[in-house]
LUMMINU-462176 format. One record per residue (C-alpha): chain; y, x, z. Coordinates in steps of 0.1 Angstrom, whole numbers, padded with zeros to 4 digits. Example, Ala and Ser with C-alpha at 12.3 -4.5 7.8 and 13.67 -1.06 7.14 Angstrom:
BEGIN
<site><mol>A</mol><c2>-0045</c2><c1>0123</c1><c3>0078</c3></site>
<site><mol>A</mol><c2>-0011</c2><c1>0137</c1><c3>0071</c3></site>
***
This chain:
BEGIN
<site><mol>A</mol><c2>0816</c2><c1>0662</c1><c3>1264</c3></site>
<site><mol>A</mol><c2>0821</c2><c1>0671</c1><c3>1227</c3></site>
<site><mol>A</mol><c2>0858</c2><c1>0680</c1><c3>1232</c3></site>
<site><mol>A</mol><c2>0852</c2><c1>0710</c1><c3>1254</c3></site>
<site><mol>A</mol><c2>0859</c2><c1>0743</c1><c3>1236</c3></site>
<site><mol>A</mol><c2>0841</c2><c1>0776</c1><c3>1230</c3></site>
<site><mol>A</mol><c2>0858</c2><c1>0794</c1><c3>1259</c3></site>
<site><mol>A</mol><c2>0848</c2><c1>0766</c1><c3>1283</c3></site>
<site><mol>A</mol><c2>0812</c2><c1>0770</c1><c3>1274</c3></site>
<site><mol>A</mol><c2>0814</c2><c1>0808</c1><c3>1275</c3></site>
<site><mol>A</mol><c2>0827</c2><c1>0807</c1><c3>1311</c3></site>
<site><mol>A</mol><c2>0800</c2><c1>0783</c1><c3>1321</c3></site>
<site><mol>A</mol><c2>0773</c2><c1>0804</c1><c3>1304</c3></site>
<site><mol>A</mol><c2>0785</c2><c1>0836</c1><c3>1321</c3></site>
<site><mol>A</mol><c2>0781</c2><c1>0819</c1><c3>1355</c3></site>
<site><mol>A</mol><c2>0747</c2><c1>0805</c1><c3>1347</c3></site>
<site><mol>A</mol><c2>0735</c2><c1>0838</c1><c3>1333</c3></site>
<site><mol>A</mol><c2>0747</c2><c1>0858</c1><c3>1364</c3></site>
<site><mol>A</mol><c2>0728</c2><c1>0835</c1><c3>1387</c3></site>
<site><mol>A</mol><c2>0696</c2><c1>0836</c1><c3>1365</c3></site>
<site><mol>A</mol><c2>0696</c2><c1>0874</c1><c3>1363</c3></site>
<site><mol>A</mol><c2>0703</c2><c1>0877</c1><c3>1400</c3></site>
<site><mol>A</mol><c2>0673</c2><c1>0855</c1><c3>1408</c3></site>
<site><mol>A</mol><c2>0650</c2><c1>0875</c1><c3>1384</c3></site>
<site><mol>A</mol><c2>0661</c2><c1>0908</c1><c3>1398</c3></site>
<site><mol>A</mol><c2>0650</c2><c1>0897</c1><c3>1432</c3></site>
<site><mol>A</mol><c2>0614</c2><c1>0901</c1><c3>1418</c3></site>
<site><mol>A</mol><c2>0619</c2><c1>0936</c1><c3>1403</c3></site>
<site><mol>A</mol><c2>0582</c2><c1>0945</c1><c3>1402</c3></site>
<site><mol>A</mol><c2>0575</c2><c1>0914</c1><c3>1380</c3></site>
<site><mol>A</mol><c2>0605</c2><c1>0922</c1><c3>1358</c3></site>
<site><mol>A</mol><c2>0594</c2><c1>0958</c1><c3>1353</c3></site>
<site><mol>A</mol><c2>0558</c2><c1>0950</c1><c3>1346</c3></site>
<site><mol>A</mol><c2>0567</c2><c1>0923</c1><c3>1322</c3></site>
<site><mol>A</mol><c2>0591</c2><c1>0945</c1><c3>1303</c3></site>
<site><mol>A</mol><c2>0566</c2><c1>0974</c1><c3>1301</c3></site>
<site><mol>A</mol><c2>0540</c2><c1>0949</c1><c3>1288</c3></site>
<site><mol>A</mol><c2>0563</c2><c1>0937</c1><c3>1261</c3></site>
<site><mol>A</mol><c2>0572</c2><c1>0972</c1><c3>1250</c3></site>
<site><mol>A</mol><c2>0536</c2><c1>0983</c1><c3>1250</c3></site>
<site><mol>A</mol><c2>0527</c2><c1>0953</c1><c3>1228</c3></site>
<site><mol>A</mol><c2>0554</c2><c1>0964</c1><c3>1203</c3></site>
<site><mol>A</mol><c2>0542</c2><c1>1000</c1><c3>1204</c3></site>
<site><mol>A</mol><c2>0507</c2><c1>0987</c1><c3>1196</c3></site>
<site><mol>A</mol><c2>0522</c2><c1>0971</c1><c3>1165</c3></site>
<site><mol>A</mol><c2>0539</c2><c1>1003</c1><c3>1156</c3></site>
<site><mol>A</mol><c2>0506</c2><c1>1022</c1><c3>1159</c3></site>
<site><mol>A</mol><c2>0487</c2><c1>0997</c1><c3>1139</c3></site>
<site><mol>A</mol><c2>0511</c2><c1>1003</c1><c3>1109</c3></site>
<site><mol>A</mol><c2>0506</c2><c1>1041</c1><c3>1113</c3></site>
<site><mol>A</mol><c2>0468</c2><c1>1037</c1><c3>1113</c3></site>
<site><mol>A</mol><c2>0469</c2><c1>1014</c1><c3>1083</c3></site>
<site><mol>A</mol><c2>0489</c2><c1>1038</c1><c3>1063</c3></site>
<site><mol>A</mol><c2>0465</c2><c1>1067</c1><c3>1071</c3></site>
<site><mol>A</mol><c2>0442</c2><c1>1051</c1><c3>1045</c3></site>
<site><mol>A</mol><c2>0467</c2><c1>1036</c1><c3>1021</c3></site>
<site><mol>A</mol><c2>0498</c2><c1>1052</c1><c3>1006</c3></site>
<site><mol>A</mol><c2>0514</c2><c1>1018</c1><c3>1000</c3></site>
<site><mol>A</mol><c2>0506</c2><c1>0981</c1><c3>1002</c3></site>
<site><mol>A</mol><c2>0515</c2><c1>0962</c1><c3>0970</c3></site>
<site><mol>A</mol><c2>0544</c2><c1>0986</c1><c3>0964</c3></site>
<site><mol>A</mol><c2>0556</c2><c1>0988</c1><c3>1000</c3></site>
<site><mol>A</mol><c2>0556</c2><c1>1021</c1><c3>1017</c3></site>
<site><mol>A</mol><c2>0551</c2><c1>1030</c1><c3>1053</c3></site>
<site><mol>A</mol><c2>0587</c2><c1>1033</c1><c3>1063</c3></site>
<site><mol>A</mol><c2>0597</c2><c1>1001</c1><c3>1044</c3></site>
<site><mol>A</mol><c2>0570</c2><c1>0982</c1><c3>1063</c3></site>
<site><mol>A</mol><c2>0582</c2><c1>0998</c1><c3>1095</c3></site>
<site><mol>A</mol><c2>0618</c2><c1>0987</c1><c3>1087</c3></site>
<site><mol>A</mol><c2>0604</c2><c1>0951</c1><c3>1082</c3></site>
<site><mol>A</mol><c2>0586</c2><c1>0954</c1><c3>1115</c3></site>
<site><mol>A</mol><c2>0617</c2><c1>0965</c1><c3>1134</c3></site>
<site><mol>A</mol><c2>0638</c2><c1>0939</c1><c3>1116</c3></site>
<site><mol>A</mol><c2>0614</c2><c1>0911</c1><c3>1127</c3></site>
<site><mol>A</mol><c2>0614</c2><c1>0923</c1><c3>1163</c3></site>
<site><mol>A</mol><c2>0652</c2><c1>0922</c1><c3>1165</c3></site>
<site><mol>A</mol><c2>0655</c2><c1>0889</c1><c3>1147</c3></site>
<site><mol>A</mol><c2>0631</c2><c1>0871</c1><c3>1171</c3></site>
<site><mol>A</mol><c2>0647</c2><c1>0886</c1><c3>1203</c3></site>
<site><mol>A</mol><c2>0674</c2><c1>0859</c1><c3>1206</c3></site>
<site><mol>A</mol><c2>0648</c2><c1>0831</c1><c3>1206</c3></site>
<site><mol>A</mol><c2>0629</c2><c1>0849</c1><c3>1233</c3></site>
<site><mol>A</mol><c2>0660</c2><c1>0857</c1><c3>1254</c3></site>
<site><mol>A</mol><c2>0682</c2><c1>0827</c1><c3>1249</c3></site>
<site><mol>A</mol><c2>0658</c2><c1>0798</c1><c3>1241</c3></site>
<site><mol>A</mol><c2>0629</c2><c1>0805</c1><c3>1264</c3></site>
<site><mol>A</mol><c2>0634</c2><c1>0773</c1><c3>1283</c3></site>
<site><mol>A</mol><c2>0619</c2><c1>0755</c1><c3>1253</c3></site>
<site><mol>A</mol><c2>0585</c2><c1>0764</c1><c3>1267</c3></site>
<site><mol>A</mol><c2>0593</c2><c1>0743</c1><c3>1298</c3></site>
<site><mol>A</mol><c2>0606</c2><c1>0713</c1><c3>1279</c3></site>
<site><mol>A</mol><c2>0573</c2><c1>0695</c1><c3>1275</c3></site>
<site><mol>A</mol><c2>0565</c2><c1>0698</c1><c3>1312</c3></site>
<site><mol>A</mol><c2>0599</c2><c1>0685</c1><c3>1323</c3></site>
<site><mol>A</mol><c2>0597</c2><c1>0656</c1><c3>1298</c3></site>
<site><mol>A</mol><c2>0561</c2><c1>0647</c1><c3>1309</c3></site>
<site><mol>A</mol><c2>0569</c2><c1>0647</c1><c3>1346</c3></site>
<site><mol>A</mol><c2>0602</c2><c1>0629</c1><c3>1342</c3></site>
<site><mol>A</mol><c2>0624</c2><c1>0658</c1><c3>1355</c3></site>
<site><mol>A</mol><c2>0643</c2><c1>0662</c1><c3>1322</c3></site>
<site><mol>A</mol><c2>0665</c2><c1>0633</c1><c3>1333</c3></site>
<site><mol>A</mol><c2>0686</c2><c1>0657</c1><c3>1355</c3></site>
<site><mol>A</mol><c2>0701</c2><c1>0673</c1><c3>1324</c3></site>
<site><mol>A</mol><c2>0714</c2><c1>0640</c1><c3>1311</c3></site>
<site><mol>A</mol><c2>0740</c2><c1>0635</c1><c3>1338</c3></site>
<site><mol>A</mol><c2>0762</c2><c1>0666</c1><c3>1334</c3></site>
<site><mol>A</mol><c2>0795</c2><c1>0663</c1><c3>1314</c3></site>
<site><mol>A</mol><c2>0786</c2><c1>0691</c1><c3>1291</c3></site>
<site><mol>A</mol><c2>0765</c2><c1>0694</c1><c3>1259</c3></site>
<site><mol>A</mol><c2>0729</c2><c1>0686</c1><c3>1269</c3></site>
<site><mol>A</mol><c2>0713</c2><c1>0712</c1><c3>1245</c3></site>
<site><mol>A</mol><c2>0736</c2><c1>0739</c1><c3>1258</c3></site>
<site><mol>A</mol><c2>0730</c2><c1>0730</c1><c3>1295</c3></site>
<site><mol>A</mol><c2>0692</c2><c1>0730</c1><c3>1290</c3></site>
<site><mol>A</mol><c2>0689</c2><c1>0762</c1><c3>1270</c3></site>
<site><mol>A</mol><c2>0714</c2><c1>0782</c1><c3>1291</c3></site>
<site><mol>A</mol><c2>0694</c2><c1>0777</c1><c3>1323</c3></site>
<site><mol>A</mol><c2>0670</c2><c1>0805</c1><c3>1315</c3></site>
<site><mol>A</mol><c2>0676</c2><c1>0840</c1><c3>1301</c3></site>
<site><mol>A</mol><c2>0645</c2><c1>0861</c1><c3>1295</c3></site>
<site><mol>A</mol><c2>0659</c2><c1>0895</c1><c3>1303</c3></site>
<site><mol>A</mol><c2>0627</c2><c1>0914</c1><c3>1295</c3></site>
<site><mol>A</mol><c2>0633</c2><c1>0906</c1><c3>1258</c3></site>
<site><mol>A</mol><c2>0660</c2><c1>0932</c1><c3>1259</c3></site>
<site><mol>A</mol><c2>0633</c2><c1>0958</c1><c3>1259</c3></site>
<site><mol>A</mol><c2>0620</c2><c1>0944</c1><c3>1227</c3></site>
<site><mol>A</mol><c2>0655</c2><c1>0944</c1><c3>1213</c3></site>
<site><mol>A</mol><c2>0659</c2><c1>0981</c1><c3>1221</c3></site>
<site><mol>A</mol><c2>0625</c2><c1>0990</c1><c3>1206</c3></site>
<site><mol>A</mol><c2>0633</c2><c1>0970</c1><c3>1174</c3></site>
<site><mol>A</mol><c2>0667</c2><c1>0987</c1><c3>1170</c3></site>
<site><mol>A</mol><c2>0651</c2><c1>1021</c1><c3>1175</c3></site>
<site><mol>A</mol><c2>0624</c2><c1>1012</c1><c3>1149</c3></site>
<site><mol>A</mol><c2>0651</c2><c1>1001</c1><c3>1123</c3></site>
<site><mol>A</mol><c2>0671</c2><c1>1033</c1><c3>1129</c3></site>
<site><mol>A</mol><c2>0641</c2><c1>1055</c1><c3>1125</c3></site>
<site><mol>A</mol><c2>0629</c2><c1>1038</c1><c3>1093</c3></site>
<site><mol>A</mol><c2>0665</c2><c1>1038</c1><c3>1080</c3></site>
<site><mol>A</mol><c2>0667</c2><c1>1076</c1><c3>1086</c3></site>
<site><mol>A</mol><c2>0633</c2><c1>1083</c1><c3>1069</c3></site>
<site><mol>A</mol><c2>0642</c2><c1>1061</c1><c3>1039</c3></site>
<site><mol>A</mol><c2>0675</c2><c1>1079</c1><c3>1036</c3></site>
<site><mol>A</mol><c2>0694</c2><c1>1047</c1><c3>1033</c3></site>
<site><mol>A</mol><c2>0732</c2><c1>1051</c1><c3>1032</c3></site>
<site><mol>A</mol><c2>0750</c2><c1>1045</c1><c3>1065</c3></site>
<site><mol>A</mol><c2>0782</c2><c1>1027</c1><c3>1057</c3></site>
<site><mol>A</mol><c2>0803</c2><c1>1001</c1><c3>1074</c3></site>
<site><mol>A</mol><c2>0793</c2><c1>0976</c1><c3>1047</c3></site>
<site><mol>A</mol><c2>0756</c2><c1>0983</c1><c3>1053</c3></site>
<site><mol>A</mol><c2>0759</c2><c1>0979</c1><c3>1090</c3></site>
<site><mol>A</mol><c2>0779</c2><c1>0946</c1><c3>1086</c3></site>
<site><mol>A</mol><c2>0752</c2><c1>0933</c1><c3>1062</c3></site>
<site><mol>A</mol><c2>0725</c2><c1>0943</c1><c3>1087</c3></site>
<site><mol>A</mol><c2>0741</c2><c1>0924</c1><c3>1115</c3></site>
<site><mol>A</mol><c2>0749</c2><c1>0893</c1><c3>1094</c3></site>
<site><mol>A</mol><c2>0714</c2><c1>0891</c1><c3>1080</c3></site>
<site><mol>A</mol><c2>0698</c2><c1>0898</c1><c3>1114</c3></site>
<site><mol>A</mol><c2>0717</c2><c1>0869</c1><c3>1128</c3></site>
<site><mol>A</mol><c2>0708</c2><c1>0846</c1><c3>1100</c3></site>
<site><mol>A</mol><c2>0671</c2><c1>0856</c1><c3>1104</c3></site>
<site><mol>A</mol><c2>0674</c2><c1>0848</c1><c3>1141</c3></site>
<site><mol>A</mol><c2>0686</c2><c1>0813</c1><c3>1134</c3></site>
<site><mol>A</mol><c2>0655</c2><c1>0806</c1><c3>1114</c3></site>
<site><mol>A</mol><c2>0632</c2><c1>0815</c1><c3>1142</c3></site>
<site><mol>A</mol><c2>0653</c2><c1>0796</c1><c3>1167</c3></site>
<site><mol>A</mol><c2>0652</c2><c1>0766</c1><c3>1144</c3></site>
<site><mol>A</mol><c2>0614</c2><c1>0767</c1><c3>1142</c3></site>
<site><mol>A</mol><c2>0611</c2><c1>0768</c1><c3>1179</c3></site>
<site><mol>A</mol><c2>0637</c2><c1>0741</c1><c3>1186</c3></site>
<site><mol>A</mol><c2>0620</c2><c1>0717</c1><c3>1162</c3></site>
<site><mol>A</mol><c2>0585</c2><c1>0725</c1><c3>1175</c3></site>
<site><mol>A</mol><c2>0596</c2><c1>0721</c1><c3>1212</c3></site>
<site><mol>A</mol><c2>0614</c2><c1>0688</c1><c3>1205</c3></site>
<site><mol>A</mol><c2>0582</c2><c1>0672</c1><c3>1193</c3></site>
<site><mol>A</mol><c2>0573</c2><c1>0667</c1><c3>1230</c3></site>
<site><mol>A</mol><c2>0597</c2><c1>0638</c1><c3>1231</c3></site>
<site><mol>A</mol><c2>0571</c2><c1>0619</c1><c3>1210</c3></site>
<site><mol>A</mol><c2>0538</c2><c1>0638</c1><c3>1214</c3></site>
<site><mol>A</mol><c2>0520</c2><c1>0645</c1><c3>1247</c3></site>
<site><mol>A</mol><c2>0501</c2><c1>0675</c1><c3>1233</c3></site>
<site><mol>A</mol><c2>0531</c2><c1>0692</c1><c3>1218</c3></site>
<site><mol>A</mol><c2>0523</c2><c1>0726</c1><c3>1232</c3></site>
<site><mol>A</mol><c2>0500</c2><c1>0734</c1><c3>1203</c3></site>
<site><mol>A</mol><c2>0528</c2><c1>0728</c1><c3>1178</c3></site>
<site><mol>A</mol><c2>0552</c2><c1>0750</c1><c3>1198</c3></site>
<site><mol>A</mol><c2>0526</c2><c1>0777</c1><c3>1201</c3></site>
<site><mol>A</mol><c2>0518</c2><c1>0775</c1><c3>1164</c3></site>
<site><mol>A</mol><c2>0555</c2><c1>0778</c1><c3>1155</c3></site>
<site><mol>A</mol><c2>0559</c2><c1>0809</c1><c3>1177</c3></site>
<site><mol>A</mol><c2>0528</c2><c1>0826</c1><c3>1164</c3></site>
<site><mol>A</mol><c2>0542</c2><c1>0823</c1><c3>1129</c3></site>
<site><mol>A</mol><c2>0564</c2><c1>0852</c1><c3>1138</c3></site>
<site><mol>A</mol><c2>0534</c2><c1>0875</c1><c3>1134</c3></site>
<site><mol>A</mol><c2>0534</c2><c1>0869</c1><c3>1097</c3></site>
<site><mol>A</mol><c2>0571</c2><c1>0876</c1><c3>1093</c3></site>
<site><mol>A</mol><c2>0567</c2><c1>0913</c1><c3>1096</c3></site>
<site><mol>A</mol><c2>0549</c2><c1>0915</c1><c3>1063</c3></site>
<site><mol>A</mol><c2>0564</c2><c1>0913</c1><c3>1028</c3></site>
<site><mol>A</mol><c2>0559</c2><c1>0879</c1><c3>1012</c3></site>
<site><mol>A</mol><c2>0546</c2><c1>0896</c1><c3>0981</c3></site>
<site><mol>A</mol><c2>0513</c2><c1>0906</c1><c3>0997</c3></site>
<site><mol>A</mol><c2>0503</c2><c1>0869</c1><c3>1000</c3></site>
<site><mol>A</mol><c2>0489</c2><c1>0848</c1><c3>0972</c3></site>
<site><mol>A</mol><c2>0513</c2><c1>0823</c1><c3>0955</c3></site>
<site><mol>A</mol><c2>0502</c2><c1>0794</c1><c3>0976</c3></site>
<site><mol>A</mol><c2>0512</c2><c1>0811</c1><c3>1009</c3></site>
<site><mol>A</mol><c2>0543</c2><c1>0825</c1><c3>0993</c3></site>
<site><mol>A</mol><c2>0554</c2><c1>0790</c1><c3>0986</c3></site>
<site><mol>A</mol><c2>0544</c2><c1>0778</c1><c3>1021</c3></site>
<site><mol>A</mol><c2>0561</c2><c1>0807</c1><c3>1039</c3></site>
<site><mol>A</mol><c2>0593</c2><c1>0803</c1><c3>1018</c3></site>
<site><mol>A</mol><c2>0598</c2><c1>0765</c1><c3>1015</c3></site>
<site><mol>A</mol><c2>0576</c2><c1>0748</c1><c3>1041</c3></site>
<site><mol>A</mol><c2>0573</c2><c1>0772</c1><c3>1070</c3></site>
<site><mol>A</mol><c2>0602</c2><c1>0795</c1><c3>1061</c3></site>
<site><mol>A</mol><c2>0591</c2><c1>0826</c1><c3>1080</c3></site>
<site><mol>A</mol><c2>0599</c2><c1>0848</c1><c3>1049</c3></site>
<site><mol>A</mol><c2>0636</c2><c1>0843</c1><c3>1060</c3></site>
<site><mol>A</mol><c2>0629</c2><c1>0860</c1><c3>1094</c3></site>
<site><mol>A</mol><c2>0625</c2><c1>0894</c1><c3>1079</c3></site>
<site><mol>A</mol><c2>0615</c2><c1>0897</c1><c3>1042</c3></site>
<site><mol>A</mol><c2>0643</c2><c1>0881</c1><c3>1023</c3></site>
<site><mol>A</mol><c2>0672</c2><c1>0892</c1><c3>1046</c3></site>
<site><mol>A</mol><c2>0659</c2><c1>0928</c1><c3>1049</c3></site>
<site><mol>A</mol><c2>0657</c2><c1>0932</c1><c3>1011</c3></site>
<site><mol>A</mol><c2>0695</c2><c1>0933</c1><c3>1011</c3></site>
<site><mol>A</mol><c2>0693</c2><c1>0966</c1><c3>1030</c3></site>
<site><mol>A</mol><c2>0660</c2><c1>0980</c1><c3>1017</c3></site>
<site><mol>A</mol><c2>0663</c2><c1>0974</c1><c3>0980</c3></site>
<site><mol>A</mol><c2>0699</c2><c1>0967</c1><c3>0971</c3></site>
<site><mol>A</mol><c2>0693</c2><c1>0971</c1><c3>0934</c3></site>
<site><mol>A</mol><c2>0668</c2><c1>0943</c1><c3>0932</c3></site>
<site><mol>A</mol><c2>0680</c2><c1>0915</c1><c3>0955</c3></site>
<site><mol>A</mol><c2>0665</c2><c1>0881</c1><c3>0948</c3></site>
<site><mol>A</mol><c2>0687</c2><c1>0850</c1><c3>0950</c3></site>
<site><mol>A</mol><c2>0669</c2><c1>0837</c1><c3>0981</c3></site>
<site><mol>A</mol><c2>0680</c2><c1>0868</c1><c3>1000</c3></site>
<site><mol>A</mol><c2>0717</c2><c1>0859</c1><c3>0994</c3></site>
<site><mol>A</mol><c2>0709</c2><c1>0824</c1><c3>1005</c3></site>
<site><mol>A</mol><c2>0694</c2><c1>0836</c1><c3>1038</c3></site>
<site><mol>A</mol><c2>0726</c2><c1>0831</c1><c3>1059</c3></site>
<site><mol>A</mol><c2>0729</c2><c1>0795</c1><c3>1046</c3></site>
<site><mol>A</mol><c2>0693</c2><c1>0788</c1><c3>1052</c3></site>
<site><mol>A</mol><c2>0695</c2><c1>0800</c1><c3>1088</c3></site>
<site><mol>A</mol><c2>0726</c2><c1>0779</c1><c3>1095</c3></site>
<site><mol>A</mol><c2>0713</c2><c1>0748</c1><c3>1079</c3></site>
<site><mol>A</mol><c2>0679</c2><c1>0750</c1><c3>1096</c3></site>
<site><mol>A</mol><c2>0694</c2><c1>0757</c1><c3>1130</c3></site>
<site><mol>A</mol><c2>0718</c2><c1>0727</c1><c3>1126</c3></site>
<site><mol>A</mol><c2>0689</c2><c1>0704</c1><c3>1116</c3></site>
<site><mol>A</mol><c2>0668</c2><c1>0716</c1><c3>1145</c3></site>
<site><mol>A</mol><c2>0696</c2><c1>0710</c1><c3>1169</c3></site>
<site><mol>A</mol><c2>0702</c2><c1>0675</c1><c3>1156</c3></site>
<site><mol>A</mol><c2>0664</c2><c1>0668</c1><c3>1158</c3></site>
<site><mol>A</mol><c2>0663</c2><c1>0682</c1><c3>1194</c3></site>
<site><mol>A</mol><c2>0693</c2><c1>0662</c1><c3>1205</c3></site>
<site><mol>A</mol><c2>0679</c2><c1>0630</c1><c3>1188</c3></site>
<site><mol>A</mol><c2>0648</c2><c1>0633</c1><c3>1209</c3></site>
<site><mol>A</mol><c2>0667</c2><c1>0642</c1><c3>1241</c3></site>
<site><mol>A</mol><c2>0691</c2><c1>0613</c1><c3>1237</c3></site>
<site><mol>A</mol><c2>0662</c2><c1>0589</c1><c3>1232</c3></site>
<site><mol>A</mol><c2>0646</c2><c1>0602</c1><c3>1264</c3></site>
<site><mol>A</mol><c2>0645</c2><c1>0575</c1><c3>1291</c3></site>
<site><mol>A</mol><c2>0633</c2><c1>0595</c1><c3>1321</c3></site>
<site><mol>A</mol><c2>0600</c2><c1>0577</c1><c3>1326</c3></site>
<site><mol>A</mol><c2>0578</c2><c1>0607</c1><c3>1315</c3></site>
<site><mol>A</mol><c2>0546</c2><c1>0602</c1><c3>1295</c3></site>
***
């Protein structure tokens, strides 16, 4: 199982993805309504920033377009967890009812098999809106458009995504030990709402919590500083890619530990 290479899993994923999208497109009205709902939710967030800055020129040194950049950055960085890891929301039900056992008998990586089963295609609407928001804020802030800047943006967006994925993986995996794990998963997902704000607007206690205990500051604030304020980049911003990789790896090991301990009896 562990000796199978990247190309093998890529071929498997393409087949699973094609089947999942085909099944979802058979209910086009549901897809369209869900996508519109997600876009409207993000538009509401955009408008809330606009209303807020009608009364304030800046918030703790952060201007409107900088906040808008953070908002777009957070939208893009959380899209992978919504598109690629949405099946985590079903994990607790499958474990409780004993149906998770079916994933344990295939000769491929269990984590890959489970997560690849569902692709939340409506999240692509959020991705497009987030990219558009970043591009608009980038233009209004007159940030330089260079190959290096684009590479940095992609790298730090990916590292930020790994942090959100790690939080959800770890929260979802608690269902292997706890019956009421939904509240932990829901709490972890709602933390994303705080990621779109600069960590500096919070008091020192919450700065510490959001940096070292519940590291949502690595979803948007620290990685985006590399682009927004290149002349004053804190050390934690440079560490963002390593933080993302390490947290994802730890969450994967935690998820797999619970899955391999699963005996199929339900709870």
